[in-house]
N, C-alpha and C positions, 0 to 999 in steps of 0.2 A: 504493499499499501503506500511505502514512503522510501525516499531514497536517503532519510535520514535515518545513522544509526543512534538512537535515542540512547541507548547503553554506556555510548562515548561523549555524550554530551553533559557539562557540568553545570550546576544551577546557573552561574553568570552567564552562559550560552541563552538563558532564554529571557526574552522580554518581558515576560511577567514573571514575577518572584514573589510566593506569598507563605504563609506558612498555617499549621492547625496546630492546636494540641490534642497528645494522645490522653483519650479518657481511658480510665480504670474498665469502663463499661464496654472500651472497643478491643478487648483483649480475652486470652483464654487463661486457662490457670497455670500458664507458665510466663504470663505478663506480655505476650507477644500478640501484636496487631491481629485480629482476626482478617481475613479474607475480605468480608465487607466493608472494613474500616480504609483499605486500601483505595476503594472505589468512592470513598467519602472524601478522602483528603484530596484525590483528583477530582471531584467534584466542588471541592472549597475554591479550588483553582481556576477551573473553566467559569464557573460562577462572575469571576471579576470580570471576564470580559464578555461573556455574553447576556448577563442579567445586571449589570451595572446599574445602580436606580439614577446615575447623572448623566449616562449616555443611553440612549437608545438604538438597541441594533435591530434587534426585528420590528418587521412596519408593522401599522397600527393594526391590531387584530389576531397576531402572528405571536409565534415563540420558536425555540429550537427544540427540536426532542431527538432522543439519542436513536439512532439507525444500528450503530455496529459500535461495541467497545471491546479492544484487545489489553488486557491488564496482565503485565507479566511479574511477577514476584519474583524478588532477587535477594532478597536479606530480609531478615527479622526487622521490624518497626520494634521496640520496647517500650512499655511503660516504667516509668513515669517518662515523659519526654516530650520533643517538640518534632513535627516533620517540617522539613523546609521544601517547599513547591514550587517547581519552574513547568509554567505553560506557556506555549507557542503554536502558532497556525502553522500548519504543515501546508494546506492549501485549501485557497477557497474558489469552490464550482459556483454555477449558476442558482443552485439553493442548497449546497451542502458547504459546512465548515470540515476541514478535519484540522484535528487538534494533534500535537503531541503534549507530553508530560512527564517528568521524573521527579520521583520524592527520593528523597536524602533525611537522614537521620545522624545526626553530629559528623556530615561531612560525607558520608557513606553512601551511595546508590541505593535504594531499597526496592524499588519498583520503576517501570515506565507503563506508559498508556498511550496508545495510540484511539482517540474516538472520531467517529463521523455523527456529527450533529447536522439535522434537516429543518429547515425554514417552513413550517406549518401554518395552517389554519383550518380552523372548522373541525366537526364532527360528523363522519369521520375525518380525520386528519390528512390534508391535501398540501402536496408540497407546493411551496411558492418561489419563485426568483428572489434571491434577496437583494435590497434595494443598493443603487450604486454607491449612493452615500455612506451605506452602512457597510459594504466592501470595502471603502477609504478607509474608515475605522479600524475595521478588521486587518487591514494592511499593515496596520501600525506592531500587529503583534505576531508576524510572519519569522519563522526559523528563518536563519542566514544560512542558506547551503555551503557545504564545506568545499 
């Protein structure tokens, strides 16, 4: 899906950097983050781009939904602690956005994710083109190819 090797990227390579707290409820009996917590940490990163309350990306009456997510668990995330999240856009299509993300704890790569989100409206959901003005905003978050 991508020409990026997300495992080779560092946090500073991402145009958007944020973090999340590892909650005790995120963990198993060994204090390791559960698989679902990895997905939640990725959600934290992508919402800062797609659902920023200060900048409207989706067209009026539209939203973004996940069409595909590929989550790679590389190393344990432990509690207590913090997870640093790098998020960038791999590709912007007519009605979809491909995101790349990496999760780090204490500087160590713990997981990567590639997610395809589709711009939709209505019920049942129907894809619609992403407005040009939104594509311009999204392009600020494009990952730089190697």
